[in-house]
C-alpha positions, 0 to 999 in steps of 0.5 A: 859684694865689693870689687875686692871680693869679686876679684878674689873669688875670680882669683884676679890680680888687678894690674898684673899686666902693668905691675911692677913698673920698671922705670927704665922700661917706661920709655920703651913702653911709651914708644911701643904704644905710639908704634901700635897706634901708628900701625893699629889705627889704619888697620882697625879702620880697615877691619870695619870694612870687613865687619861692615861697621862705620869707620869710627867703630874701629877707633873704639876697638883701640880705646876702652877694650885696651884699657880693660885688658890692661887692668884685668888681663894676666899677660904683659904682652898680649894686645887685644884689639879688632881682628880680621877673623872675628870681624869676618865672622860677624859679617858672614852671620849678621848680614841677614839680620840688618843692613850693613853699617846701619845702627841696628847692625852696629847694635847687633855686633855690640850685643855679640861682643857682650855675649862673648864677654859673658861666655869668656867670664863663664869660661874663667869660672869653669877654668876652660882655658884648656879649650884652646888646645882643641884646635890643632895647628893645622886646623888653625892654618887652614881656617886663617888661610880660608879667612884670608882668601875670603877677606882679600876677595871681598876687597877686590871691588873696593880697589877699583871703585866698585861695590860688592854685589855678592857675599861669596868669594868666587862670585865676588872675583867673577863679578869684578872681572865682568864689571871692571871694563865698563864700570871700573874707576881707574883713578880709584884703582891708581890710589889703591895701587899707590897705597899697596906699593907704599905699604909693601915697600916699607914692609920690605925695606923699613919694617919699623916705619908705619907704612900704612899710616904714611899712606893714610896721611899722604892720601888724605893730603892728596884728597884735600889738595886735588879734590878727589871726591869731586873726581868720583873717588869715594871718601870715608865721609864724616866721622863722629868726634868725641869719646864714645858714650856707654850704652847697650842696645836692646835685644830682640828675642827673634835675633837671640839664636843667631847672636848666640851662634855667632858669639859661640864661634867668636868665643872659640876663635878668641880662646884659641888665638889669644892663648896661642899668642900669649903662650908664644910670647910667654915662652919667648921671654920666659914668662909664665902664662895663665890662660884662665887669667887672660880670660877675665881680661878678654871678657872685660875688653869685650864688655867695654867693646859692647858698651862703647858701641863697637864689635868683638875684640881678640888677642891679635898676633900681628899687633902683639908682634908689633909691640914686642918688636918695638920694645913693649914690655908691659900693658903700659904700651897699650894704655899709651895707644888708648890715649893716642886714640882718644886724642885722635877722636877728640881732635883729628876726625875732621881730616880723616873724612877726606880719606879715600875708601880705596885706602881702607880696601888696600889695607884690608886686601893686604891683611887678607893676603898676609893671612894666606899661609902658603908656607904653613900649608906647604910645611904641613903637606911636607911633614904630615899629609893627614894633617894637610887634609884637615887644613885643606878641608877647613879652608875650603869649608870657610870658602864654600860654606861660611866661617861659622861652619869653618870653625866647626869643621876645624874643631871637629877635624882636630878631634878626629885627628886626635882620635885617629892617632889613638885609634890607629896607634903605632905598634911594633915588635922588638928584635935584638940587634947584634949587640943584643939590644932590643929595637923596634921593627914592623909587626911581623911573625916570628920576630922573637925578643928571646927564645919563645917570646914575642914582645908586642909594643903598643904606643897609645892609651887603651880605650874602647875604640882601639881595643878591637884593633889590638886584639885582632893584630895580636891574634893574627901575629900569634896565628902566623908565628911558628910553634916555637912561640910560648909567650906574647909579652905586651909592652904597655910601657907608653900606656897611661890609661886603660878604660873598662872596654880595653881591660875586658878586651885584655881578658878576652885576649888572654883566653884566646891566646890560651886556646892557642897554647900561648901565654899572655904577659904584660909590661906596664910602668904607670902605677894607675895602669898596673893597679887596673890590670891587677884588679881585672886579672886577679881571678885569672892568675896561674895556679903555680903563682907565675908572675905575668905582670912586670914593671920592666922589659928586662925583668919580664924577658928574664922571668918568661925565658926561664919559664919557657925553658925552651919548650915548644907548643 
């Protein structure tokens, strides 16, 4: 099969993130690419501390993966690179299989990236882009906040020249506090403080200036001039120069289960975060976004990450915002970044060897702090307490268990929240105001929309989980109302679907109300719902031919009012 046939079968438009090229925007794309390189290189180096891989692998995430997504991806703006969440997932799950930063460990991270690439490609074949919708906003806020706390806690030791002796966030903090007076390296702590203040100052007063890059350059110069390594400051050490060679490590079958679990967790995060980011910027610039097309680009990016010896890459909101703010309008910006990274790998790895490790700890610490979304949590708490419980539970699971459990809880609780909204739907009864217009009020007895008629409104699709609640509430409403009641009119206008269980429950409700001398009528607007109700009720139509199924509330009230005729039970 030729490349043309493969791309046609996958419905891929090659270079859709680049073409058409608008000459007047090329300078903006180049500038945005340089900006991404300036800010992204220090951050990518920092993410290697989270992932537990050598520093050079951070450069590799900004090289071939960027090029692959630029060629295969559908989005013109989404930046695909290393990400704190997926890096943290790798560290949490692979540490038991091999020593951190060892060749074996790096090989495992590459295998995870390759499995993720296969999963993303399969998702494209099956058009599973919709899976991004199965993580609610509240779950994502809680998940990222938990990851942020975990990342920040993990870097505390490095800020003071200590080594982590635990992988649990709270134990890491306690360990640093216990060892700091006797073992802390205060020159390292001073370097960390200078880097943090520098980055925060530029972020506050000159956000377009790459403060992290300036901090890196400044500390490299200081390290060389003042021989910081000789004074006990840990430095990065030799970084291999040159472009990465392409290969894929061998797979040990004993590791397969853990690799699949890790890849599946990364897969969910990648789909959710990448889709949310591309949608956001597509809406901002009135551009069409196709998540399924981006899946091919993400698959290619992770395949190249695997082959070039680095770890999983993801659509990152922070880097995308950076490029967008710098004026980037196509994937040419990301090609520019990849070229800059290639030049650094070829000619500038020597000076980077003198960079204090505390610089990376400080950069990653700030990344972790930025992920802690206090404002988002406060907003969720203010507007929807139930959603806040989801966010809190997800974040605590990440902290108290691990990230893989956190993403599982996030998905589970997102689905539970969806079911909860339909299991306990909004219901009301309709009451006429002074002008005779119907308005919704709390379900209570003896609230008549017209003489002898109660209108009960149900605002969710009817399915097996909420059918019982519908029956119970309607029967209780009828039994507690006066003998004036002749008809219970079910307003199912918001309903788009009725499953078998719910339809059978409506038949049972009809029988229960008949025993109480009350007729059941229904208003529905969806053609599918109307057909289903007609099909299930064709054997119980009144002998006198009265119509009990209507397409509008006004028509139903007029017909039923004439039928009720003012009689009582």
